[in-house]
Kinemage of the C-alpha trace (Angstrom):
@kinemage 1
@onewidth
@group {chain A} dominant
@subgroup {mainchain}
@vectorlist {calphas} color= white
{ca met a 1} P -0.120 -1.707 29.523
{ca asp a 2} L -0.434 -1.998 25.840
{ca lys a 3} L 2.812 -0.167 24.645
{ca tyr a 4} L 4.248 -1.388 21.354
{ca asn a 5} L 7.135 0.938 21.122
{ca ala a 6} L 8.891 1.381 24.555
{ca asn a 7} L 10.998 4.416 23.597
{ca ser a 8} L 8.030 6.316 22.424
{ca lys a 9} L 5.409 8.664 23.639
{ca val a 10} L 2.712 7.111 21.443
{ca ser a 11} L 1.071 4.595 23.569
{ca asn a 12} L -0.967 2.589 20.862
{ca tyr a 13} L -0.765 2.682 17.090
{ca ser a 14} L -4.570 2.474 16.851
{ca asp a 15} L -4.619 6.224 17.835
{ca phe a 16} L -3.575 7.044 14.309
{ca cys a 17} L -6.459 5.145 12.881
{ca asn a 18} L -9.418 5.339 15.268
{ca asn a 19} L -10.046 8.974 14.786
{ca trp a 20} L -10.211 9.282 10.879
{ca asp a 21} L -13.101 11.532 10.644
{ca ser a 22} L -12.011 14.064 13.326
{ca glu a 23} L -8.458 13.967 11.861
{ca lys a 24} L -10.030 14.763 8.400
{ca glu a 25} L -12.262 17.588 9.828
{ca lys a 26} L -9.182 18.916 11.700
{ca leu a 27} L -7.244 19.151 8.486
{ca lys a 28} L -10.070 20.750 6.439
{ca lys a 29} L -10.405 23.383 9.238
{ca ala a 30} L -6.621 24.089 9.039
{ca lys a 31} L -6.822 24.202 5.342
{ca arg a 32} L -9.803 26.742 5.566
{ca ser a 33} L -7.518 28.909 7.927
{ca phe a 34} L -4.877 29.594 5.382
{ca thr a 35} L -5.138 33.156 3.892
{ca pro a 36} L -3.117 33.831 0.638
{ca asn a 37} L -0.289 36.571 0.762
{ca ser a 38} L -1.279 39.932 -0.150
{ca asp a 39} L 0.296 43.463 -0.263
{ca arg a 40} L -0.436 43.829 3.696
{ca gln a 41} L 0.457 40.310 4.745
{ca gln a 42} L 3.682 38.484 3.296
{ca phe a 43} L 4.447 35.215 5.018
{ca val a 44} L 7.552 33.440 3.680
{ca arg a 45} L 6.155 30.204 4.789
{ca asn a 46} L 2.381 30.182 4.977
{ca ser a 47} L 2.041 27.477 7.486
{ca arg a 48} L -0.129 26.469 10.486
{ca thr a 49} L 1.264 24.879 13.656
{ca glu a 50} L -1.172 22.317 15.384
{ca tyr a 51} L -0.681 20.192 18.423
{ca asn a 52} L -0.735 16.498 17.783
{ca pro a 53} L -2.237 14.738 20.805
{ca val a 54} L -1.162 11.355 19.717
{ca thr a 55} L 2.544 12.348 19.519
{ca his a 56} L 2.449 15.062 21.906
{ca lys a 57} L 4.333 17.366 19.679
{ca leu a 58} L 3.672 20.445 17.410
{ca thr a 59} L 3.366 19.850 13.939
{ca asp a 60} L 3.840 22.484 11.120
{ca tyr a 61} L 1.636 22.090 8.213
{ca thr a 62} L 1.837 23.898 4.908
{ca glu a 63} L -1.247 24.278 2.571
{ca ala a 64} L 0.453 21.691 0.100
{ca glu a 65} L 1.083 19.085 2.850
{ca ile a 66} L -2.627 19.297 3.903
{ca asp a 67} L -3.872 18.791 0.352
{ca asp a 68} L -1.609 15.790 -0.063
{ca met a 69} L -2.902 14.349 3.172
{ca leu a 70} L -6.444 15.015 2.442
{ca asn a 71} L -6.039 13.370 -1.117
{ca lys a 72} L -4.343 10.563 0.366
{ca met a 73} L -7.122 9.982 2.838
{ca asp a 74} L -9.849 10.124 0.031
{ca glu a 75} L -7.791 7.520 -2.077
{ca leu a 76} L -7.465 5.200 0.861
{ca glu a 77} L -11.263 5.466 1.740
{ca glu a 78} L -11.748 4.660 -2.122
{ca ser a 79} L -9.524 1.848 -2.223
{ca asn a 80} L -11.181 0.305 1.177
{ca glu a 81} L -14.631 0.693 -0.410
{ca lys a 82} L -13.480 -1.394 -3.521
{ca lys a 83} L -12.098 -4.003 -1.111
{ca ser a 84} L -15.353 -4.205 0.742
{ca glu a 85} L -17.410 -5.059 -2.464
{ca lys a 86} L -17.913 -8.593 -2.313
{ca ser a 87} L -18.480 -10.966 -5.317
{ca asp a 88} L -21.457 -13.302 -5.257
{ca ser a 89} L -19.063 -16.112 -6.147
{ca ile a 90} L -15.371 -16.912 -6.353
{ca glu a 91} L -15.456 -16.984 -10.080
{ca glu a 92} L -16.376 -13.260 -10.336
{ca cys a 93} L -13.383 -12.266 -8.470
{ca pro a 94} L -10.785 -10.552 -10.788
{ca ser a 95} L -7.847 -11.907 -8.819
{ca phe a 96} L -9.318 -15.551 -9.073
{ca ser a 97} L -9.266 -15.312 -13.073
{ca glu a 98} L -5.514 -14.118 -12.815
{ca phe a 99} L -5.013 -17.075 -10.354
{ca asn a 100} L -6.516 -19.648 -12.723
{ca lys a 101} L -4.550 -18.315 -15.559
{ca ala a 102} L -1.254 -18.567 -13.809
{ca ile a 103} L -2.158 -22.088 -12.716
{ca ser a 104} L -3.054 -23.254 -16.188
{ca asp a 105} L 0.221 -21.784 -17.538
{ca leu a 106} L 1.947 -23.691 -14.846
{ca lys a 107} L 0.305 -26.871 -15.724
{ca lys a 108} L 1.139 -26.475 -19.347
{ca val a 109} L 4.907 -25.890 -18.358
{ca thr a 110} L 4.878 -28.805 -16.094
{ca lys a 111} L 3.428 -31.195 -18.830
{ca lys a 112} L 5.838 -29.906 -21.273
{ca ile a 113} L 8.860 -30.589 -18.771
{ca his a 114} L 7.508 -34.111 -17.632
{ca lys a 115} L 7.229 -35.054 -21.462
{ca glu a 116} L 10.884 -33.954 -22.082
{ca leu a 117} L 12.099 -35.585 -18.881
{ca lys a 118} L 10.452 -38.797 -19.723
{ca lys a 119} L 12.105 -39.238 -23.005
{ca gly a 120} L 15.780 -38.709 -21.607
{ca thr a 121} L 18.395 -40.506 -19.655
{ca lys a 122} L 19.633 -39.358 -16.239
{ca ser a 123} L 22.485 -37.363 -17.656
{ca glu a 124} L 20.142 -35.705 -20.156
{ca ile a 125} L 17.838 -34.871 -17.476
{ca asp a 126} L 20.571 -33.212 -15.369
{ca asp a 127} L 21.697 -31.167 -18.315
{ca tyr a 128} L 18.001 -30.032 -18.938
{ca ile a 129} L 17.681 -28.972 -15.299
{ca glu a 130} L 20.894 -27.148 -15.429
{ca lys a 131} L 20.060 -25.463 -18.871
{ca lys a 132} L 16.424 -24.459 -18.278
{ca ile a 133} L 15.989 -24.026 -14.572
{ca phe a 134} L 19.317 -22.789 -13.360
{ca gly a 135} L 20.157 -20.922 -16.810
{ca arg a 136} L 23.649 -22.421 -17.177
{ca asp a 137} L 25.262 -23.672 -20.281
{ca val a 138} L 26.162 -27.495 -19.950
């Protein structure tokens, strides 16, 4: 049995992700069912109660919550589409250029430290390490 959380009625976390389109349609349907308050009908809290088959509980949604969920779903889909776009070569990847810049900066600093350490004696090297790396006054 694939239970990840023994104290829960949720049997599998993939239940939250597998039915993405149906969840989105259900939220859109619930959003369409909201009616604005008028002179005849005055709801203090204009909300809808839906049964959640994954958690086996009733969930109370307001219109703002549904809008937020739909916006988050759209943003997540857009970010997944951006991640799925692959570059032809590794050099075209934006994170690779950032990585190369960080590596070149690290090489420059390492060369500088190496030159300074090469000049000094052991006590000067220890003082340098204490001062530059640990930030302590010697």
